[in-house]
BABAKOL-862174 format. One record per residue (C-alpha): residue number from 1; residue in three letters; chain; x, y, z. Coordinates in nm, 3 decimals, always signed. Each point is the difference from the previous one (the first is absolute). Layout:
NUM, Ala, A, X, Y, Z $
...
***
This chain:
1, Unk, A, +6.385, +17.171, +4.740 $
2, Unk, A, +0.184, +0.155, +0.314 $
3, Unk, A, +0.012, -0.210, +0.295 $
4, Unk, A, -0.038, +0.219, +0.320 $
5, Unk, A, -0.055, -0.268, +0.280 $
6, Unk, A, +0.349, -0.142, +0.126 $
7, Unk, A, +0.097, -0.148, +0.327 $
8, Unk, A, +0.198, +0.231, +0.232 $
9, Unk, A, +0.213, -0.077, +0.288 $
10, Unk, A, -0.109, +0.051, +0.365 $
11, Unk, A, +0.137, +0.377, +0.147 $
12, Unk, A, +0.249, -0.086, +0.279 $
13, Unk, A, +0.068, +0.203, +0.287 $
14, Unk, A, +0.243, +0.045, +0.279 $
15, Unk, A, -0.035, +0.255, +0.297 $
16, Unk, A, -0.396, +0.057, -0.096 $
17, Unk, A, -0.163, +0.239, +0.225 $
18, Unk, A, -0.350, -0.103, +0.111 $
19, Unk, A, -0.127, +0.336, -0.182 $
20, Unk, A, +0.174, -0.091, -0.305 $
21, Unk, A, -0.157, -0.338, -0.008 $
22, Unk, A, -0.339, +0.087, +0.037 $
23, Unk, A, +0.030, +0.314, -0.244 $
24, Unk, A, +0.240, -0.147, -0.254 $
25, Unk, A, -0.129, -0.381, -0.012 $
26, Unk, A, -0.346, -0.029, +0.195 $
27, Unk, A, -0.150, +0.297, -0.142 $
28, Unk, A, +0.075, -0.093, -0.370 $
29, Unk, A, -0.062, -0.361, +0.042 $
30, Unk, A, +0.339, -0.103, -0.068 $
31, Unk, A, +0.171, -0.296, +0.163 $
32, Unk, A, +0.351, +0.030, +0.155 $
33, Unk, A, +0.279, -0.217, +0.127 $
34, Unk, A, +0.156, +0.119, +0.293 $
35, Unk, A, +0.380, -0.145, +0.034 $
36, Unk, A, +0.119, +0.128, +0.317 $
37, Unk, A, -0.241, -0.165, +0.262 $
38, Unk, A, +0.159, -0.338, +0.036 $
39, Unk, A, +0.096, +0.079, +0.364 $
40, Unk, A, -0.353, +0.073, +0.108 $
41, Unk, A, -0.075, -0.377, -0.057 $
42, Unk, A, +0.315, -0.127, +0.102 $
43, Unk, A, -0.181, -0.199, +0.286 $
44, Unk, A, -0.267, -0.161, -0.257 $
45, Unk, A, +0.248, -0.254, -0.091 $
46, Unk, A, -0.064, -0.369, -0.063 $
47, Unk, A, +0.139, -0.105, +0.327 $
48, Unk, A, -0.214, +0.202, +0.203 $
49, Unk, A, -0.322, -0.066, -0.179 $
50, Unk, A, +0.063, -0.387, +0.021 $
51, Unk, A, +0.099, +0.048, +0.366 $
52, Unk, A, -0.310, +0.181, +0.095 $
53, Unk, A, -0.247, -0.115, -0.262 $
54, Unk, A, +0.122, -0.358, -0.083 $
55, Unk, A, -0.251, -0.212, +0.185 $
56, Unk, A, -0.331, +0.190, -0.129 $
57, Unk, A, -0.188, -0.172, -0.269 $
58, Unk, A, +0.046, +0.122, -0.371 $
59, Unk, A, -0.163, -0.037, -0.310 $
60, Unk, A, +0.190, -0.049, -0.366 $
61, Unk, A, -0.146, +0.185, -0.295 $
62, Unk, A, -0.009, -0.212, -0.334 $
63, Unk, A, -0.108, +0.121, -0.341 $
64, Unk, A, -0.373, -0.044, -0.089 $
65, Unk, A, +0.006, +0.017, -0.380 $
66, Unk, A, -0.332, +0.094, -0.161 $
67, Unk, A, -0.228, -0.008, +0.336 $
68, Unk, A, -0.058, +0.363, +0.008 $
69, Unk, A, +0.163, +0.059, +0.348 $
70, Unk, A, +0.197, +0.306, +0.132 $
71, Unk, A, +0.331, -0.006, -0.173 $
72, Unk, A, -0.069, -0.311, -0.128 $
73, Unk, A, +0.095, -0.158, +0.345 $
74, Unk, A, -0.129, -0.250, +0.262 $
75, Unk, A, +0.133, -0.084, +0.337 $
76, Unk, A, +0.060, -0.334, +0.153 $
77, Unk, A, +0.087, -0.056, +0.374 $
78, Unk, A, +0.361, -0.106, +0.040 $
79, Unk, A, +0.046, -0.044, +0.382 $
80, Unk, A, +0.256, +0.223, +0.161 $
81, Unk, A, +0.162, +0.295, -0.142 $
82, Unk, A, +0.337, -0.164, +0.075 $
83, Unk, A, -0.102, -0.276, -0.190 $
84, Unk, A, -0.137, +0.196, -0.295 $
85, Unk, A, +0.297, +0.216, -0.011 $
86, Unk, A, +0.244, -0.330, -0.016 $
87, Unk, A, -0.223, -0.182, -0.269 $
88, Unk, A, -0.006, +0.317, -0.213 $
89, Unk, A, +0.372, +0.041, +0.014 $
90, Unk, A, +0.040, -0.367, -0.082 $
91, Unk, A, -0.229, +0.024, -0.289 $
92, Unk, A, +0.168, +0.283, -0.136 $
93, Unk, A, +0.328, -0.151, +0.030 $
94, Unk, A, -0.075, -0.307, -0.177 $
95, Unk, A, -0.242, +0.160, -0.250 $
96, Unk, A, -0.263, -0.258, +0.017 $
97, Unk, A, -0.294, +0.218, -0.056 $
98, Unk, A, -0.282, -0.146, -0.186 $
99, Unk, A, -0.192, +0.210, -0.252 $
100, Unk, A, -0.360, -0.107, +0.070 $
101, Unk, A, +0.032, +0.081, +0.385 $
102, Unk, A, +0.312, +0.241, +0.008 $
103, Unk, A, +0.074, +0.098, +0.347 $
104, Unk, A, +0.063, +0.367, -0.015 $
105, Unk, A, +0.085, +0.031, +0.378 $
106, Unk, A, -0.124, +0.172, +0.323 $
107, Unk, A, -0.235, +0.298, -0.108 $
108, Unk, A, -0.137, +0.263, +0.195 $
109, Unk, A, +0.039, -0.192, +0.344 $
110, Unk, A, -0.130, +0.249, +0.244 $
111, Unk, A, +0.271, +0.089, +0.261 $
112, Unk, A, -0.254, +0.208, +0.200 $
113, Unk, A, -0.228, -0.257, +0.039 $
114, Unk, A, +0.216, -0.313, -0.008 $
115, Unk, A, +0.318, +0.142, +0.181 $
116, Unk, A, -0.043, +0.319, +0.173 $
117, Unk, A, +0.285, -0.078, +0.201 $
118, Unk, A, +0.243, +0.059, -0.263 $
119, Unk, A, -0.119, +0.344, -0.086 $
120, Unk, A, -0.004, +0.094, +0.377 $
121, Unk, A, +0.355, -0.101, +0.016 $
122, Unk, A, +0.179, +0.064, -0.311 $
123, Unk, A, -0.195, +0.243, -0.235 $
124, Unk, A, +0.042, +0.348, -0.078 $
125, Unk, A, -0.265, +0.168, -0.200 $
126, Unk, A, +0.132, +0.229, -0.296 $
127, Unk, A, -0.091, +0.370, +0.024 $
128, Unk, A, -0.141, -0.025, -0.360 $
129, Unk, A, -0.311, -0.230, +0.127 $
130, Unk, A, +0.034, +0.073, +0.351 $
131, Unk, A, -0.300, +0.236, -0.028 $
132, Unk, A, -0.251, -0.286, -0.116 $
133, Unk, A, -0.349, +0.149, +0.046 $
134, Unk, A, -0.121, -0.343, +0.044 $
135, Unk, A, +0.197, +0.014, +0.375 $
136, Unk, A, -0.212, +0.315, +0.076 $
137, Unk, A, -0.320, -0.199, +0.054 $
138, Unk, A, -0.005, -0.124, +0.385 $
139, Unk, A, +0.058, -0.364, +0.080 $
140, Unk, A, -0.340, -0.024, +0.123 $
141, Unk, A, -0.148, +0.054, -0.348 $
142, Unk, A, -0.008, -0.309, -0.238 $
143, Unk, A, +0.222, +0.070, -0.299 $
144, Unk, A, +0.167, -0.291, -0.162 $
145, Unk, A, +0.253, +0.156, -0.232 $
146, Unk, A, +0.141, +0.191, +0.310 $
147, Unk, A, +0.103, -0.320, +0.177 $
148, Unk, A, +0.142, -0.211, -0.307 $
149, Unk, A, +0.363, +0.131, -0.101 $
150, Unk, A, +0.246, +0.004, -0.032 $
151, Unk, A, +0.026, -0.369, -0.153 $
152, Unk, A, +0.292, -0.272, -0.078 $
153, Unk, A, +0.082, -0.096, -0.347 $
154, Unk, A, +0.260, -0.294, -0.113 $
155, Unk, A, +0.009, -0.091, -0.350 $
156, Unk, A, +0.152, -0.281, -0.229 $
157, Unk, A, +0.212, +0.123, -0.294 $
158, Unk, A, -0.168, +0.113, -0.294 $
159, Unk, A, -0.362, -0.033, +0.148 $
160, Unk, A, -0.245, +0.256, -0.037 $
161, Unk, A, -0.374, +0.065, +0.041 $
162, Unk, A, -0.248, +0.190, -0.256 $
163, Unk, A, -0.030, +0.353, -0.085 $
164, Unk, A, -0.227, +0.174, +0.299 $
165, Unk, A, -0.089, +0.325, +0.179 $
166, Unk, A, +0.004, -0.002, +0.398 $
167, Unk, A, -0.304, +0.016, +0.216 $
168, Unk, A, -0.198, +0.303, +0.063 $
169, Unk, A, +0.209, +0.273, -0.201 $
170, Unk, A, +0.293, -0.027, +0.251 $
171, Unk, A, +0.363, +0.086, -0.053 $
172, Unk, A, +0.248, -0.274, +0.050 $
173, Unk, A, +0.356, -0.058, +0.115 $
174, Unk, A, +0.254, -0.289, -0.021 $
175, Unk, A, +0.355, -0.038, +0.177 $
176, Unk, A, +0.202, -0.292, -0.148 $
177, Unk, A, +0.209, -0.189, +0.264 $
178, Unk, A, +0.142, -0.267, -0.261 $
179, Unk, A, +0.026, -0.063, -0.369 $
180, Unk, A, -0.175, +0.255, -0.233 $
181, Unk, A, -0.329, +0.057, -0.121 $
182, Unk, A, -0.063, +0.138, -0.380 $
183, Unk, A, -0.314, +0.244, -0.013 $
184, Unk, A, -0.229, +0.075, -0.271 $
185, Unk, A, -0.223, +0.351, +0.099 $
186, Unk, A, -0.286, +0.134, -0.224 $
187, Unk, A, -0.219, +0.273, +0.115 $
188, Unk, A, -0.358, -0.046, -0.077 $
189, Unk, A, -0.115, -0.019, -0.349 $
190, Unk, A, -0.376, +0.085, +0.092 $
191, Unk, A, -0.140, +0.274, -0.193 $
192, Unk, A, +0.351, +0.011, -0.219 $
193, Unk, A, -0.058, +0.086, -0.366 $
194, Unk, A, +0.311, -0.173, -0.158 $
195, Unk, A, -0.047, +0.220, -0.333 $
196, Unk, A, -0.007, +0.327, +0.163 $
197, Unk, A, +0.345, +0.193, +0.033 $
198, Unk, A, -0.032, +0.012, +0.364 $
199, Unk, A, -0.135, -0.397, +0.027 $
200, Unk, A, +0.347, -0.125, +0.127 $
201, Unk, A, +0.051, -0.281, +0.249 $
202, Unk, A, +0.293, +0.020, +0.223 $
203, Unk, A, +0.170, -0.338, +0.035 $
204, Unk, A, +0.268, -0.061, +0.258 $
205, Unk, A, +0.235, -0.304, -0.022 $
206, Unk, A, +0.266, -0.040, +0.263 $
207, Unk, A, +0.179, -0.235, +0.225 $
208, Unk, A, +0.007, +0.075, +0.369 $
209, Unk, A, +0.306, -0.140, +0.162 $
210, Unk, A, +0.068, -0.136, +0.360 $
211, Unk, A, -0.012, +0.298, +0.246 $
212, Unk, A, -0.209, +0.217, -0.207 $
213, Unk, A, -0.334, +0.129, +0.086 $
214, Unk, A, -0.292, +0.058, -0.243 $
215, Unk, A, -0.304, +0.203, +0.009 $
216, Unk, A, -0.302, +0.006, -0.244 $
217, Unk, A, -0.273, +0.224, -0.047 $
218, Unk, A, -0.347, -0.142, +0.054 $
219, Unk, A, -0.210, -0.130, -0.301 $
220, Unk, A, +0.324, -0.101, -0.204 $
221, Unk, A, -0.015, -0.331, -0.159 $
222, Unk, A, +0.345, -0.228, +0.054 $
223, Unk, A, +0.131, -0.324, -0.055 $
224, Unk, A, +0.315, -0.117, +0.196 $
225, Unk, A, +0.230, -0.275, -0.066 $
226, Unk, A, +0.276, -0.160, +0.232 $
227, Unk, A, +0.350, -0.007, -0.066 $
228, Unk, A, +0.179, -0.251, +0.212 $
229, Unk, A, -0.150, -0.117, +0.317 $
230, Unk, A, -0.166, +0.315, +0.128 $
231, Unk, A, -0.103, +0.131, +0.351 $
232, Unk, A, -0.177, +0.306, +0.023 $
233, Unk, A, -0.236, +0.224, +0.228 $
234, Unk, A, -0.309, +0.200, -0.141 $
235, Unk, A, -0.294, +0.211, +0.115 $
236, Unk, A, -0.298, +0.220, -0.150 $
237, Unk, A, -0.086, +0.353, +0.136 $
238, Unk, A, -0.189, +0.311, -0.043 $
239, Unk, A, +0.160, +0.312, +0.043 $
240, Unk, A, +0.014, +0.334, -0.164 $
241, Unk, A, +0.054, -0.027, -0.402 $
242, Unk, A, -0.209, -0.341, -0.012 $
243, Unk, A, -0.310, +0.129, +0.207 $
244, Unk, A, -0.172, +0.076, -0.318 $
245, Unk, A, +0.053, -0.338, -0.159 $
246, Unk, A, -0.124, -0.172, +0.318 $
247, Unk, A, -0.320, +0.202, +0.009 $
248, Unk, A, -0.067, -0.069, -0.387 $
249, Unk, A, +0.030, -0.386, +0.053 $
250, Unk, A, -0.217, -0.008, +0.330 $
251, Unk, A, -0.264, +0.201, -0.143 $
252, Unk, A, -0.049, -0.186, -0.350 $
253, Unk, A, -0.308, -0.175, -0.078 $
254, Unk, A, -0.018, -0.338, +0.119 $
255, Unk, A, +0.282, +0.031, +0.263 $
256, Unk, A, -0.210, -0.042, +0.290 $
257, Unk, A, +0.172, -0.289, +0.176 $
258, Unk, A, +0.040, +0.035, +0.360 $
259, Unk, A, +0.392, +0.071, -0.004 $
260, Unk, A, -0.065, +0.296, -0.238 $
261, Unk, A, -0.308, +0.122, +0.198 $
262, Unk, A, +0.218, +0.009, +0.319 $
263, Unk, A, +0.265, +0.199, -0.207 $
264, Unk, A, -0.267, +0.240, -0.107 $
265, Unk, A, -0.177, +0.052, +0.328 $
266, Unk, A, +0.322, +0.097, +0.174 $
267, Unk, A, +0.232, +0.181, -0.270 $
268, Unk, A, -0.248, +0.157, -0.195 $
269, Unk, A, -0.167, +0.172, +0.319 $
270, Unk, A, -0.010, +0.354, -0.029 $
271, Unk, A, +0.172, +0.039, +0.345 $
272, Unk, A, +0.272, -0.250, -0.095 $
273, Unk, A, +0.330, +0.168, +0.036 $
274, Unk, A, +0.244, -0.009, -0.319 $
275, Unk, A, +0.283, +0.233, +0.095 $
276, Unk, A, +0.346, -0.125, -0.051 $
277, Unk, A, +0.299, +0.137, +0.206 $
278, Unk, A, +0.308, +0.032, -0.238 $
279, Unk, A, +0.229, +0.003, +0.305 $
280, Unk, A, -0.086, -0.330, +0.123 $
281, Unk, A, +0.263, -0.289, -0.004 $
282, Unk, A, +0.026, -0.352, +0.009 $
283, Unk, A, -0.251, -0.161, +0.263 $
284, Unk, A, +0.034, -0.333, +0.242 $
285, Unk, A, -0.278, -0.238, -0.067 $
286, Unk, A, -0.159, +0.097, +0.343 $
287, Unk, A, -0.005, +0.392, -0.114 $
288, Unk, A, -0.118, -0.106, -0.326 $
289, Unk, A, -0.320, -0.204, +0.145 $
290, Unk, A, -0.078, +0.243, +0.266 $
291, Unk, A, -0.033, +0.338, -0.156 $
292, Unk, A, -0.182, +0.129, +0.298 $
293, Unk, A, +0.324, -0.045, +0.194 $
294, Unk, A, +0.180, +0.198, -0.287 $
295, Unk, A, -0.247, +0.301, +0.053 $
296, Unk, A, +0.055, +0.001, +0.428 $
297, Unk, A, +0.366, -0.008, -0.076 $
298, Unk, A, +0.031, +0.276, -0.238 $
299, Unk, A, -0.242, +0.210, +0.208 $
300, Unk, A, +0.238, -0.031, +0.300 $
301, Unk, A, +0.290, +0.062, -0.241 $
302, Unk, A, -0.150, +0.333, -0.130 $
303, Unk, A, -0.095, +0.111, +0.372 $
304, Unk, A, +0.376, -0.067, +0.075 $
305, Unk, A, +0.161, +0.182, -0.305 $
306, Unk, A, -0.216, +0.290, +0.060 $
307, Unk, A, +0.117, +0.042, +0.362 $
308, Unk, A, +0.331, -0.014, -0.089 $
309, Unk, A, +0.029, +0.241, -0.275 $
310, Unk, A, -0.194, +0.305, +0.086 $
311, Unk, A, -0.373, +0.099, +0.156 $
312, Unk, A, -0.117, +0.142, -0.314 $
313, Unk, A, +0.037, -0.326, -0.183 $
314, Unk, A, -0.194, -0.192, +0.298 $
315, Unk, A, -0.291, +0.210, -0.047 $
316, Unk, A, -0.041, -0.157, -0.344 $
317, Unk, A, -0.028, -0.345, +0.158 $
318, Unk, A, -0.125, +0.040, +0.330 $
319, Unk, A, -0.335, +0.109, +0.157 $
320, Unk, A, +0.008, +0.294, +0.253 $
321, Unk, A, -0.022, -0.229, +0.293 $
322, Unk, A, +0.318, -0.160, -0.099 $
323, Unk, A, -0.160, -0.372, -0.109 $
324, Unk, A, +0.130, -0.171, -0.280 $
325, Unk, A, -0.160, +0.077, -0.323 $
326, Unk, A, -0.110, -0.300, -0.254 $
327, Unk, A, +0.215, -0.028, -0.288 $
328, Unk, A, -0.167, +0.054, -0.349 $
329, Unk, A, +0.279, -0.248, -0.154 $
330, Unk, A, -0.082, -0.307, -0.232 $
331, Unk, A, -0.052, -0.216, +0.298 $
332, Unk, A, -0.329, +0.140, +0.112 $
333, Unk, A, -0.215, -0.241, -0.229 $
334, Unk, A, -0.316, +0.158, +0.067 $
335, Unk, A, -0.143, +0.344, +0.099 $
336, Unk, A, -0.094, -0.118, +0.357 $
***
């Protein structure tokens, strides 16, 4: 017997261009650890989080063994975020964490819903997921998943949830602020013939260290364990490379809940724009949340650039009467 399925380390990158990310990793459904993006997250630190969000009510996740709950977790109110973070740190230091109701920590606490002020003040959206298709749906349209992430996580050493996949086939990112996170990632086994020569499962096993950014494709099973007292940020998104996994998940028979229906109604509309701009960089939180503003700014930039270069170039972007032409870049969410 030959054993072909072995765990492999997650690829690591520095100076990764947006085009290379989409073509090398997103298109091939391959996770990646980006090692040189710590500076982008420098203001998303413990001090700023506590200063801005410390008085907001928070919940703490505990293990819920054998109850059929998502990732085997359940949430309990725990007063303010500052208190929850203090108690988790104390629990981590003492090591008194009962097995029957084991505290995992703060899990998927929505910063966008609970403490948007922190994002407005201190968060920059990395270019790799700045073109989140969810943000292209206008804010006057109801779309739950657009208004949830990023989330805050704080974990006790050695704790972990069960293996799971994230919602609606979306891709996932995580940045580690403190501690380290051990990851197991497995591609979907659905439809795999294990006895076929091509029936191979990719199993990634690695540790994401402090200051590193992990991005994993949609539909990938994963399980995460905390190394030391951990603090991290994370979120889900839809963009080039995982649009098909999203479409597959939300159109499955039985997946007709209200949140999935919202995604189908907007992102699967025949006029929804899925164009990606490989030249776009990191965005402020305000820019990320307001792609219509980005469209108008880009229109003005195109207009000014063309006027400064030459009249022949201007003809490619401006109508005959000199009015500004709408850009067809990614921030045009629909064919309006």
